[in-house]
N, C-alpha and C positions, 0 to 999 in steps of 0.2 A: 234210714231210720231220719237220714238226710233232711234236715227242714220239718220234722213232725212237728206236732205240737202235743205236747203229752202233761196232763195234769197227774198229780202222786198226791195225795192225801196220807196224812200222817207222815211227812216228807221231813221230818225234824231230826228221825233218829232211825237206827235198825234198818229192816229191810227198806221201810221210804225213803230215807236217805240214799241206801246203798243203791236201790232203784233209778232213783234221779241221779247219779253219777254215772251209773251205765248207759243211761239213755243220752245224757248229755256226749259221752266219749262218744259214741255212734252218731253224734250230729242232731241231735232231737233239740229243738228248745223246750227248756223245760218249765212248768209252772208248780211249786213247790208249796202245800198247803198244808198245815198243821195249827193247834192253839196257840204255839210259842215261836210268835214273830223273831224275838229274839235270836233262838235254835236257828232260824232258816236263815235269817242275816248272817250269821255266823259262818256258813256254809255255803250261800249262794255265791261267792266271790269263785268257790273252787267250781264249782258249775260251771261256772261263766268262763273260768279258766280252760276247761277240760272241751271247750268247743261250741256248748250250746248255749242259747239265750237264754233268760233265767228272768222270772216274776215270781216274787214273795208274795203271800198271801195268809194273814191271819184267818182261820176260818175253824170253828167247829162245827164237825159234820153233822152232830147230831140236830142242830140247829138248821131248821130249811131257809131261812133268810140268807145264812153264811154259803151254803151250797149254791143258793142262787146267784148269790154276790159273785162266789168264785168264777161261776162260768161267766158271769157277765164281764168280768174284769179281765179274763183270760182272751175273750174274744174282743174286746177293746183292745189288748195290748198285741196280740196277734193273729186277729183275722179269722184261729178256725180253731176248730177241736179234732185232733185227730184219735187221741187215745186217752182213755182214762180209766187211770189206775187205782181203786179205791184200797188202800193199804191200810187206813185208818182202824184203829182198834184196841180196844183194851179185854184185859182179860181176868179173872176172878179165880176165887179159890176157899170154899166152903160148902158143906153138904147144903144142899135145898131145905133141911129141917132146920138148920140155924142159918140162914141167910136172909137178912132184910129185905123186903121186896123192894125198896127205890134201888138196891143194888144191884139186880136185876134186869130193873130197868133203864139203869144208865147203860149196861152192857148191850142191851139189845137196843138201845137209840144210837150208840156209836157204832155198832158193827152192821146192822141189818140198816136201820134206819138212814145210816149215815150214805151206805152204798146207795139206797133207792133214791134220796134226796138228791145228791149228785149225778146221777143216773137222769134222773129225770128229767131236770134241765141241761144236760150236756147232751143228751140224746139226738136232739134236733142237727147238731153240729155232727156228730159222728157220723148218724144217716149220709150227709151230703158227703163228707170224706170215704164214706164205705170204712171205715175205721174199727175201732177195737174200744168192745168194755172189758176190763179188767179187775177181778175180784180175789184179793186176795184171803184167801180163807184159811182151814186148818185140816188137817187128820180128823181132827174129833168134829168134822162136818160129816164125816162118812163113820164111824166109829164115836160109841159115848166114852166119856172120859170123867170118871168120879169124881167128884169136889168142882167141877164146871159145869153145871147143870145150865145154866144162863149161857156162860158163853157155849155151848154146845148147842142150844137153842138158836140163837143168833146164826152158827155157822151152819146151820142144817136149813135155816129159812134163806140164807143167802145162797145155797143151793138151788133151793127150789126154784127163788126170783131169777136168778142167772141161767136155769135151764130152761124156763119157761122163755126169759126174753131171747132165747137164741133160737126158740122155735119162734116166735113172733116175728125175728128179724133176717130169719134163714132165707127170704127172697128179694132182701134190701141191702145186701151185702156186709150187713156188721157183724165182723168176728168176736163173738164173745168167749171169755177161759175163765176158768175155776182153777187158780195155782191155792194147792194144797203142803204149803211145808209141814216139814215135818219138825219136830222139837229144834229150835233155833236160835245161835245165841244173839240177843238184844237184851233190849231192856223191860220187855212186855211182864216177864214175870216177878221183874221186883216193882213195877207200876200196880201189878194184878190187884185187884179188891179182895178184902177179907167179908166175915161177915156182917161186919158195922159198916161199910163201906170205906173205910181206911184202906190205906196202900200195904202192901206186905212187905215191900220193904226189900226183904232178900229175898235171892232166887233159893229154890229148895233144889237145884239140880245143878249139874257139871256142867256149866255153859261151855268149858273150854274145848268139849268131849263131841260139842253139835256142829250140824251144819253154821258156815259164816251166814252173816246177811248177803254177802258179797256175790258167795254162789248161788244165794235163790234170786239175785239180782238177777244175774247173767242167765238164768231161767225162765223168769219174766220175760226179758228183752228178745231174747231167744224165740220165745212161745208167741209172742207178739208176731215176728218175722213170719214164723212159722205156722200162723194163723190155729194153734193147738188149739185145743177143745178143754181140755184137762191137764193140770201135772200135778203129778204126787211127788213129792220128796222126801229122800234117805230110804235106806232098805228097809228099814222098819217100818216107817208111814205107808212102804205100798205093801209090805207084807201083812199090816195090819187092815188095810182097807181089803184086801184080796181074800183074807181067811174069814174078816168079819162078813164077809158075802153067803160064805157056806158053813161054818161055822160058830153062830154067832153067840151061845153061850160059851162054848168053850173059850174062845177070844175074850168075853167078857170076863172070865174068871181068871185070863193072864193079865188084864191091863186092872184089874183091880186089885190082886198081887204086888204087882211093879208099884201102882200110886200108892199102895197102904208102905210101902217102905220109904218114902219121903221123909224128911225129918219133918216133924210137926205137923204129919200128915192129917187133915179132918175128919178122913175114914181108916179106919181098922178093923 
């Protein structure tokens, strides 16, 4: 990763921030993008001290012009782009029946269109470097999760886009990787949107029992180095994806029962 230039969206917290630290430790020049420039600035010095050059860019990935500007600022600062890690994302927690449509649009605009916009503008530079496009998805992109219809739609969409891009780039030397963490300790559940579009505020799950963002970050960087196609994380995540292929009805029932046990679950 020495002197590689990597853009990471959603880099102000959680998996994105941990990934920025991990790339920096390995010598990469890191471009940290997020809506909160204050949080980016707070951590940028740490990235610099870890050994990598750093650039912070305020960007809302659901806005096409922000994604275009992010790429332009990166190239102006570092002259190239080797790796794009599309990590920015939001979750939701409500049944589709109760969900207000602007909520599902916001989730898809951020999770799916954010990936598409950033990839569109970064791709010419990544092709030149024979670099990597990485989408941080979810096990929910392989198996459905009740109460997360918009989130699942965005993640299934990510997979379709990235898998097709991989085929198109097959003979261009571009590496495309899907990363599907299981439940990971981060603030994504606290900021998840409920039916009316407000934030959930409190996580319904035991965060301390989940895989850490730092562990996920190590898998992401190692996956880029090894040019992996797909990374599915946690034992439960791997079992869910495998079993859903062969026993979808059984797995759906198990998932439904488990999710119904959450505090204030939107499903019963």
